[in-house]
TORKOL-4160 file (C-alpha; in steps of 0.2 Angstrom, whole numbers, padded with zeros to 4 digits, m for minus):
346
<pt num="1" X="0601" Y="0778" Z="0406"/>
<pt num="2" X="0584" Y="0774" Z="0414"/>
<pt num="3" X="0580" Y="0767" Z="0398"/>
<pt num="4" X="0598" Y="0757" Z="0400"/>
<pt num="5" X="0594" Y="0751" Z="0415"/>
<pt num="6" X="0574" Y="0745" Z="0415"/>
<pt num="7" X="0584" Y="0734" Z="0400"/>
<pt num="8" X="0594" Y="0727" Z="0410"/>
<pt num="9" X="0583" Y="0725" Z="0424"/>
<pt num="10" X="0572" Y="0715" Z="0408"/>
<pt num="11" X="0584" Y="0706" Z="0404"/>
<pt num="12" X="0591" Y="0701" Z="0422"/>
<pt num="13" X="0572" Y="0697" Z="0426"/>
<pt num="14" X="0570" Y="0685" Z="0412"/>
<pt num="15" X="0587" Y="0676" Z="0415"/>
<pt num="16" X="0581" Y="0673" Z="0433"/>
<pt num="17" X="0563" Y="0665" Z="0430"/>
<pt num="18" X="0571" Y="0655" Z="0415"/>
<pt num="19" X="0583" Y="0647" Z="0426"/>
<pt num="20" X="0568" Y="0644" Z="0440"/>
<pt num="21" X="0557" Y="0635" Z="0427"/>
<pt num="22" X="0571" Y="0625" Z="0422"/>
<pt num="23" X="0576" Y="0621" Z="0440"/>
<pt num="24" X="0554" Y="0618" Z="0443"/>
<pt num="25" X="0558" Y="0604" Z="0426"/>
<pt num="26" X="0571" Y="0597" Z="0432"/>
<pt num="27" X="0564" Y="0594" Z="0450"/>
<pt num="28" X="0559" Y="0575" Z="0448"/>
<pt num="29" X="0569" Y="0571" Z="0435"/>
<pt num="30" X="0578" Y="0554" Z="0434"/>
<pt num="31" X="0594" Y="0550" Z="0431"/>
<pt num="32" X="0601" Y="0546" Z="0416"/>
<pt num="33" X="0612" Y="0529" Z="0424"/>
<pt num="34" X="0603" Y="0523" Z="0438"/>
<pt num="35" X="0600" Y="0504" Z="0439"/>
<pt num="36" X="0593" Y="0502" Z="0457"/>
<pt num="37" X="0575" Y="0514" Z="0464"/>
<pt num="38" X="0572" Y="0511" Z="0481"/>
<pt num="39" X="0555" Y="0519" Z="0490"/>
<pt num="40" X="0556" Y="0528" Z="0509"/>
<pt num="41" X="0541" Y="0534" Z="0514"/>
<pt num="42" X="0537" Y="0541" Z="0533"/>
<pt num="43" X="0519" Y="0534" Z="0542"/>
<pt num="44" X="0522" Y="0550" Z="0552"/>
<pt num="45" X="0524" Y="0564" Z="0541"/>
<pt num="46" X="0521" Y="0569" Z="0524"/>
<pt num="47" X="0538" Y="0567" Z="0516"/>
<pt num="48" X="0543" Y="0550" Z="0506"/>
<pt num="49" X="0559" Y="0551" Z="0495"/>
<pt num="50" X="0566" Y="0541" Z="0477"/>
<pt num="51" X="0582" Y="0537" Z="0481"/>
<pt num="52" X="0592" Y="0530" Z="0464"/>
<pt num="53" X="0607" Y="0520" Z="0462"/>
<pt num="54" X="0622" Y="0515" Z="0452"/>
<pt num="55" X="0628" Y="0496" Z="0448"/>
<pt num="56" X="0636" Y="0496" Z="0462"/>
<pt num="57" X="0624" Y="0503" Z="0473"/>
<pt num="58" X="0633" Y="0522" Z="0477"/>
<pt num="59" X="0620" Y="0535" Z="0478"/>
<pt num="60" X="0614" Y="0544" Z="0464"/>
<pt num="61" X="0599" Y="0553" Z="0466"/>
<pt num="62" X="0587" Y="0556" Z="0478"/>
<pt num="63" X="0570" Y="0565" Z="0474"/>
<pt num="64" X="0558" Y="0570" Z="0489"/>
<pt num="65" X="0539" Y="0571" Z="0489"/>
<pt num="66" X="0529" Y="0581" Z="0501"/>
<pt num="67" X="0519" Y="0566" Z="0503"/>
<pt num="68" X="0517" Y="0550" Z="0516"/>
<pt num="69" X="0511" Y="0533" Z="0520"/>
<pt num="70" X="0517" Y="0528" Z="0500"/>
<pt num="71" X="0508" Y="0509" Z="0497"/>
<pt num="72" X="0522" Y="0500" Z="0488"/>
<pt num="73" X="0517" Y="0500" Z="0469"/>
<pt num="74" X="0513" Y="0492" Z="0454"/>
<pt num="75" X="0520" Y="0492" Z="0437"/>
<pt num="76" X="0513" Y="0494" Z="0420"/>
<pt num="77" X="0519" Y="0495" Z="0402"/>
<pt num="78" X="0539" Y="0499" Z="0410"/>
<pt num="79" X="0533" Y="0513" Z="0424"/>
<pt num="80" X="0528" Y="0513" Z="0439"/>
<pt num="81" X="0514" Y="0516" Z="0450"/>
<pt num="82" X="0511" Y="0522" Z="0468"/>
<pt num="83" X="0499" Y="0531" Z="0479"/>
<pt num="84" X="0500" Y="0541" Z="0495"/>
<pt num="85" X="0488" Y="0534" Z="0508"/>
<pt num="86" X="0492" Y="0548" Z="0519"/>
<pt num="87" X="0496" Y="0549" Z="0536"/>
<pt num="88" X="0485" Y="0549" Z="0554"/>
<pt num="89" X="0488" Y="0568" Z="0550"/>
<pt num="90" X="0488" Y="0571" Z="0535"/>
<pt num="91" X="0474" Y="0561" Z="0520"/>
<pt num="92" X="0486" Y="0558" Z="0504"/>
<pt num="93" X="0481" Y="0560" Z="0488"/>
<pt num="94" X="0492" Y="0557" Z="0475"/>
<pt num="95" X="0495" Y="0546" Z="0458"/>
<pt num="96" X="0515" Y="0541" Z="0458"/>
<pt num="97" X="0520" Y="0539" Z="0442"/>
<pt num="98" X="0538" Y="0533" Z="0440"/>
<pt num="99" X="0537" Y="0538" Z="0420"/>
<pt num="100" X="0554" Y="0527" Z="0413"/>
<pt num="101" X="0546" Y="0536" Z="0394"/>
<pt num="102" X="0545" Y="0553" Z="0401"/>
<pt num="103" X="0560" Y="0549" Z="0413"/>
<pt num="104" X="0553" Y="0559" Z="0430"/>
<pt num="105" X="0540" Y="0559" Z="0441"/>
<pt num="106" X="0523" Y="0563" Z="0440"/>
<pt num="107" X="0511" Y="0566" Z="0451"/>
<pt num="108" X="0491" Y="0563" Z="0448"/>
<pt num="109" X="0479" Y="0572" Z="0462"/>
<pt num="110" X="0465" Y="0559" Z="0467"/>
<pt num="111" X="0451" Y="0560" Z="0480"/>
<pt num="112" X="0459" Y="0554" Z="0500"/>
<pt num="113" X="0466" Y="0542" Z="0507"/>
<pt num="114" X="0469" Y="0532" Z="0493"/>
<pt num="115" X="0472" Y="0513" Z="0494"/>
<pt num="116" X="0481" Y="0503" Z="0480"/>
<pt num="117" X="0480" Y="0504" Z="0460"/>
<pt num="118" X="0478" Y="0500" Z="0443"/>
<pt num="119" X="0481" Y="0504" Z="0427"/>
<pt num="120" X="0476" Y="0498" Z="0412"/>
<pt num="121" X="0475" Y="0511" Z="0393"/>
<pt num="122" X="0481" Y="0528" Z="0400"/>
<pt num="123" X="0467" Y="0527" Z="0417"/>
<pt num="124" X="0472" Y="0525" Z="0433"/>
<pt num="125" X="0457" Y="0514" Z="0444"/>
<pt num="126" X="0460" Y="0520" Z="0463"/>
<pt num="127" X="0450" Y="0513" Z="0478"/>
<pt num="128" X="0450" Y="0523" Z="0493"/>
<pt num="129" X="0443" Y="0519" Z="0510"/>
<pt num="130" X="0431" Y="0530" Z="0514"/>
<pt num="131" X="0419" Y="0522" Z="0526"/>
<pt num="132" X="0419" Y="0504" Z="0536"/>
<pt num="133" X="0405" Y="0498" Z="0527"/>
<pt num="134" X="0413" Y="0506" Z="0511"/>
<pt num="135" X="0425" Y="0513" Z="0500"/>
<pt num="136" X="0425" Y="0523" Z="0482"/>
<pt num="137" X="0432" Y="0516" Z="0464"/>
<pt num="138" X="0440" Y="0529" Z="0456"/>
<pt num="139" X="0445" Y="0532" Z="0436"/>
<pt num="140" X="0457" Y="0543" Z="0433"/>
<pt num="141" X="0462" Y="0548" Z="0413"/>
<pt num="142" X="0482" Y="0551" Z="0419"/>
<pt num="143" X="0484" Y="0564" Z="0405"/>
<pt num="144" X="0473" Y="0575" Z="0412"/>
<pt num="145" X="0472" Y="0571" Z="0432"/>
<pt num="146" X="0456" Y="0573" Z="0432"/>
<pt num="147" X="0442" Y="0560" Z="0437"/>
<pt num="148" X="0431" Y="0553" Z="0425"/>
<pt num="149" X="0420" Y="0545" Z="0436"/>
<pt num="150" X="0417" Y="0537" Z="0453"/>
<pt num="151" X="0407" Y="0525" Z="0460"/>
<pt num="152" X="0404" Y="0517" Z="0480"/>
<pt num="153" X="0410" Y="0499" Z="0481"/>
<pt num="154" X="0403" Y="0489" Z="0500"/>
<pt num="155" X="0416" Y="0484" Z="0512"/>
<pt num="156" X="0434" Y="0487" Z="0516"/>
<pt num="157" X="0443" Y="0489" Z="0500"/>
<pt num="158" X="0463" Y="0478" Z="0502"/>
<pt num="159" X="0468" Y="0476" Z="0483"/>
<pt num="160" X="0463" Y="0479" Z="0465"/>
<pt num="161" X="0468" Y="0471" Z="0449"/>
<pt num="162" X="0464" Y="0475" Z="0432"/>
<pt num="163" X="0468" Y="0460" Z="0416"/>
<pt num="164" X="0459" Y="0460" Z="0397"/>
<pt num="165" X="0449" Y="0477" Z="0399"/>
<pt num="166" X="0441" Y="0471" Z="0419"/>
<pt num="167" X="0444" Y="0478" Z="0434"/>
<pt num="168" X="0443" Y="0466" Z="0451"/>
<pt num="169" X="0441" Y="0474" Z="0468"/>
<pt num="170" X="0444" Y="0465" Z="0482"/>
<pt num="171" X="0434" Y="0469" Z="0497"/>
<pt num="172" X="0431" Y="0463" Z="0514"/>
<pt num="173" X="0414" Y="0462" Z="0522"/>
<pt num="174" X="0419" Y="0461" Z="0543"/>
<pt num="175" X="0403" Y="0458" Z="0548"/>
<pt num="176" X="0400" Y="0444" Z="0534"/>
<pt num="177" X="0415" Y="0437" Z="0536"/>
<pt num="178" X="0418" Y="0435" Z="0519"/>
<pt num="179" X="0429" Y="0442" Z="0503"/>
<pt num="180" X="0421" Y="0450" Z="0486"/>
<pt num="181" X="0429" Y="0450" Z="0471"/>
<pt num="182" X="0418" Y="0464" Z="0461"/>
<pt num="183" X="0420" Y="0463" Z="0443"/>
<pt num="184" X="0418" Y="0480" Z="0433"/>
<pt num="185" X="0423" Y="0485" Z="0414"/>
<pt num="186" X="0432" Y="0498" Z="0411"/>
<pt num="187" X="0417" Y="0513" Z="0414"/>
<pt num="188" X="0414" Y="0503" Z="0430"/>
<pt num="189" X="0400" Y="0498" Z="0425"/>
<pt num="190" X="0397" Y="0481" Z="0438"/>
<pt num="191" X="0400" Y="0463" Z="0429"/>
<pt num="192" X="0400" Y="0452" Z="0440"/>
<pt num="193" X="0402" Y="0451" Z="0460"/>
<pt num="194" X="0411" Y="0434" Z="0468"/>
<pt num="195" X="0412" Y="0431" Z="0487"/>
<pt num="196" X="0423" Y="0421" Z="0496"/>
<pt num="197" X="0422" Y="0413" Z="0510"/>
<pt num="198" X="0438" Y="0406" Z="0512"/>
<pt num="199" X="0452" Y="0419" Z="0514"/>
<pt num="200" X="0453" Y="0438" Z="0516"/>
<pt num="201" X="0463" Y="0454" Z="0518"/>
<pt num="202" X="0475" Y="0452" Z="0501"/>
<pt num="203" X="0492" Y="0456" Z="0503"/>
<pt num="204" X="0493" Y="0450" Z="0481"/>
<pt num="205" X="0484" Y="0443" Z="0464"/>
<pt num="206" X="0491" Y="0437" Z="0450"/>
<pt num="207" X="0481" Y="0428" Z="0434"/>
<pt num="208" X="0490" Y="0410" Z="0430"/>
<pt num="209" X="0478" Y="0415" Z="0412"/>
<pt num="210" X="0462" Y="0423" Z="0407"/>
<pt num="211" X="0453" Y="0414" Z="0418"/>
<pt num="212" X="0459" Y="0409" Z="0434"/>
<pt num="213" X="0462" Y="0426" Z="0448"/>
<pt num="214" X="0476" Y="0419" Z="0462"/>
<pt num="215" X="0475" Y="0425" Z="0479"/>
<pt num="216" X="0488" Y="0427" Z="0491"/>
<pt num="217" X="0477" Y="0431" Z="0508"/>
<pt num="218" X="0481" Y="0434" Z="0523"/>
<pt num="219" X="0470" Y="0428" Z="0535"/>
<pt num="220" X="0452" Y="0418" Z="0535"/>
<pt num="221" X="0446" Y="0435" Z="0542"/>
<pt num="222" X="0449" Y="0450" Z="0550"/>
<pt num="223" X="0444" Y="0439" Z="0570"/>
<pt num="224" X="0451" Y="0421" Z="0569"/>
<pt num="225" X="0474" Y="0422" Z="0564"/>
<pt num="226" X="0484" Y="0419" Z="0548"/>
<pt num="227" X="0476" Y="0407" Z="0532"/>
<pt num="228" X="0490" Y="0399" Z="0527"/>
<pt num="229" X="0483" Y="0395" Z="0511"/>
<pt num="230" X="0485" Y="0403" Z="0493"/>
<pt num="231" X="0466" Y="0401" Z="0484"/>
<pt num="232" X="0462" Y="0402" Z="0465"/>
<pt num="233" X="0444" Y="0410" Z="0460"/>
<pt num="234" X="0439" Y="0402" Z="0445"/>
<pt num="235" X="0430" Y="0413" Z="0435"/>
<pt num="236" X="0420" Y="0406" Z="0423"/>
<pt num="237" X="0412" Y="0394" Z="0437"/>
<pt num="238" X="0415" Y="0404" Z="0452"/>
<pt num="239" X="0424" Y="0393" Z="0460"/>
<pt num="240" X="0436" Y="0393" Z="0473"/>
<pt num="241" X="0448" Y="0383" Z="0477"/>
<pt num="242" X="0463" Y="0382" Z="0492"/>
<pt num="243" X="0483" Y="0376" Z="0489"/>
<pt num="244" X="0488" Y="0365" Z="0504"/>
<pt num="245" X="0502" Y="0375" Z="0514"/>
<pt num="246" X="0516" Y="0375" Z="0527"/>
<pt num="247" X="0524" Y="0387" Z="0536"/>
<pt num="248" X="0521" Y="0405" Z="0535"/>
<pt num="249" X="0508" Y="0416" Z="0527"/>
<pt num="250" X="0511" Y="0420" Z="0508"/>
<pt num="251" X="0513" Y="0438" Z="0504"/>
<pt num="252" X="0516" Y="0439" Z="0487"/>
<pt num="253" X="0516" Y="0430" Z="0471"/>
<pt num="254" X="0528" Y="0429" Z="0456"/>
<pt num="255" X="0531" Y="0424" Z="0439"/>
<pt num="256" X="0549" Y="0416" Z="0436"/>
<pt num="257" X="0551" Y="0403" Z="0417"/>
<pt num="258" X="0536" Y="0390" Z="0418"/>
<pt num="259" X="0535" Y="0392" Z="0440"/>
<pt num="260" X="0527" Y="0402" Z="0451"/>
<pt num="261" X="0535" Y="0409" Z="0464"/>
<pt num="262" X="0526" Y="0411" Z="0484"/>
<pt num="263" X="0538" Y="0423" Z="0496"/>
<pt num="264" X="0534" Y="0419" Z="0516"/>
<pt num="265" X="0533" Y="0426" Z="0532"/>
<pt num="266" X="0528" Y="0426" Z="0548"/>
<pt num="267" X="0524" Y="0443" Z="0557"/>
<pt num="268" X="0533" Y="0452" Z="0569"/>
<pt num="269" X="0545" Y="0435" Z="0566"/>
<pt num="270" X="0562" Y="0434" Z="0559"/>
<pt num="271" X="0559" Y="0416" Z="0557"/>
<pt num="272" X="0551" Y="0404" Z="0547"/>
<pt num="273" X="0554" Y="0416" Z="0530"/>
<pt num="274" X="0556" Y="0404" Z="0514"/>
<pt num="275" X="0551" Y="0403" Z="0497"/>
<pt num="276" X="0541" Y="0392" Z="0489"/>
<pt num="277" X="0541" Y="0387" Z="0471"/>
<pt num="278" X="0524" Y="0380" Z="0465"/>
<pt num="279" X="0520" Y="0373" Z="0445"/>
<pt num="280" X="0507" Y="0383" Z="0440"/>
<pt num="281" X="0499" Y="0368" Z="0429"/>
<pt num="282" X="0498" Y="0356" Z="0443"/>
<pt num="283" X="0495" Y="0369" Z="0455"/>
<pt num="284" X="0506" Y="0357" Z="0468"/>
<pt num="285" X="0523" Y="0365" Z="0479"/>
<pt num="286" X="0540" Y="0357" Z="0470"/>
<pt num="287" X="0550" Y="0369" Z="0482"/>
<pt num="288" X="0554" Y="0375" Z="0497"/>
<pt num="289" X="0568" Y="0385" Z="0500"/>
<pt num="290" X="0574" Y="0396" Z="0516"/>
<pt num="291" X="0577" Y="0413" Z="0516"/>
<pt num="292" X="0590" Y="0425" Z="0526"/>
<pt num="293" X="0578" Y="0437" Z="0529"/>
<pt num="294" X="0558" Y="0440" Z="0532"/>
<pt num="295" X="0554" Y="0444" Z="0512"/>
<pt num="296" X="0543" Y="0459" Z="0515"/>
<pt num="297" X="0544" Y="0466" Z="0497"/>
<pt num="298" X="0551" Y="0453" Z="0481"/>
<pt num="299" X="0551" Y="0456" Z="0465"/>
<pt num="300" X="0563" Y="0445" Z="0453"/>
<pt num="301" X="0574" Y="0454" Z="0438"/>
<pt num="302" X="0582" Y="0441" Z="0427"/>
<pt num="303" X="0587" Y="0424" Z="0436"/>
<pt num="304" X="0588" Y="0434" Z="0456"/>
<pt num="305" X="0578" Y="0437" Z="0467"/>
<pt num="306" X="0579" Y="0453" Z="0476"/>
<pt num="307" X="0565" Y="0456" Z="0495"/>
<pt num="308" X="0567" Y="0470" Z="0506"/>
<pt num="309" X="0568" Y="0468" Z="0526"/>
<pt num="310" X="0571" Y="0481" Z="0540"/>
<pt num="311" X="0578" Y="0494" Z="0528"/>
<pt num="312" X="0590" Y="0482" Z="0518"/>
<pt num="313" X="0587" Y="0474" Z="0499"/>
<pt num="314" X="0591" Y="0454" Z="0499"/>
<pt num="315" X="0598" Y="0448" Z="0483"/>
<pt num="316" X="0598" Y="0427" Z="0479"/>
<pt num="317" X="0601" Y="0415" Z="0464"/>
<pt num="318" X="0589" Y="0407" Z="0459"/>
<pt num="319" X="0597" Y="0396" Z="0447"/>
<pt num="320" X="0608" Y="0389" Z="0464"/>
<pt num="321" X="0592" Y="0387" Z="0475"/>
<pt num="322" X="0590" Y="0404" Z="0481"/>
<pt num="323" X="0608" Y="0404" Z="0487"/>
<pt num="324" X="0610" Y="0424" Z="0496"/>
<pt num="325" X="0622" Y="0434" Z="0487"/>
<pt num="326" X="0623" Y="0452" Z="0494"/>
<pt num="327" X="0613" Y="0460" Z="0506"/>
<pt num="328" X="0613" Y="0479" Z="0505"/>
<pt num="329" X="0611" Y="0490" Z="0519"/>
<pt num="330" X="0604" Y="0509" Z="0513"/>
<pt num="331" X="0601" Y="0518" Z="0528"/>
<pt num="332" X="0587" Y="0528" Z="0527"/>
<pt num="333" X="0583" Y="0548" Z="0540"/>
<pt num="334" X="0570" Y="0553" Z="0554"/>
<pt num="335" X="0559" Y="0542" Z="0555"/>
<pt num="336" X="0557" Y="0537" Z="0536"/>
<pt num="337" X="0557" Y="0519" Z="0530"/>
<pt num="338" X="0560" Y="0505" Z="0516"/>
<pt num="339" X="0542" Y="0502" Z="0509"/>
<pt num="340" X="0546" Y="0496" Z="0488"/>
<pt num="341" X="0560" Y="0493" Z="0477"/>
<pt num="342" X="0564" Y="0493" Z="0457"/>
<pt num="343" X="0575" Y="0486" Z="0446"/>
<pt num="344" X="0576" Y="0494" Z="0431"/>
<pt num="345" X="0569" Y="0488" Z="0415"/>
<pt num="346" X="0580" Y="0482" Z="0402"/>
């Protein structure tokens, strides 16, 4: 009798264990039929949500993470990557990967206070601000989750990007009132350091071609007002040029067909919201269209331009002079705020 009871308990324990492991395995699984994803984060507590919606904007699933201060993400080969910078009480130390191949969210550890990430050939390159005079650049193997190399980078680190096995770190040297664009190879050996005395405080970068980097910078320096210019860095000569600008500051540079789209708005204001169309060959502005709301974070999918503002997603028809199509309120709970949005790749 005792043997039978023991066998029953063993089988029951095995069953409970398998249920638990299955539940844990599916904890961060993405839904199979989602069309849109919205990222909500708290800047006061370690809490973020990734919400998945259907084509008709019905909520399908919500994935919750114990991570605060998540920053807008970057795409790489169909995946989306974020970092959790953290909150005033708890420093963030995670890379968050939305993996389309594995169909799940994956978290990878890094050092404290990550600011931005670039992905290249299975490695994450992450910048961290550790001091007002310098920061850290980590190279992380995404497969193992291990930091394989770490170096110090002078300045306040703003953003990082990569192109053709080169890593570009944009840092502001506040006392010098200038920006440095530091270039490294994939092993984090320093290659070049460009100095930009025209603009600082980067919000986006875009490679026009392998030798020309466009900078969306929002300030002349930390002591003066908005820059209201786009800057282009010619990597071969080191020359920096600016594109004359009208209206609010540029925040992103997006590609659509043979044109560049530059969303712009005035921080703290709900007016002067527009999008500027640029011919990349000439660098000249060809069109400017008004938008229904400030384009805080934007993307292009098909012929639709999406932007987010005040916890809502706005849709515009690019081919119809950016005519407003619809607004979708997403209604976060508590102190969560909508900080990014993604359309599932076709």
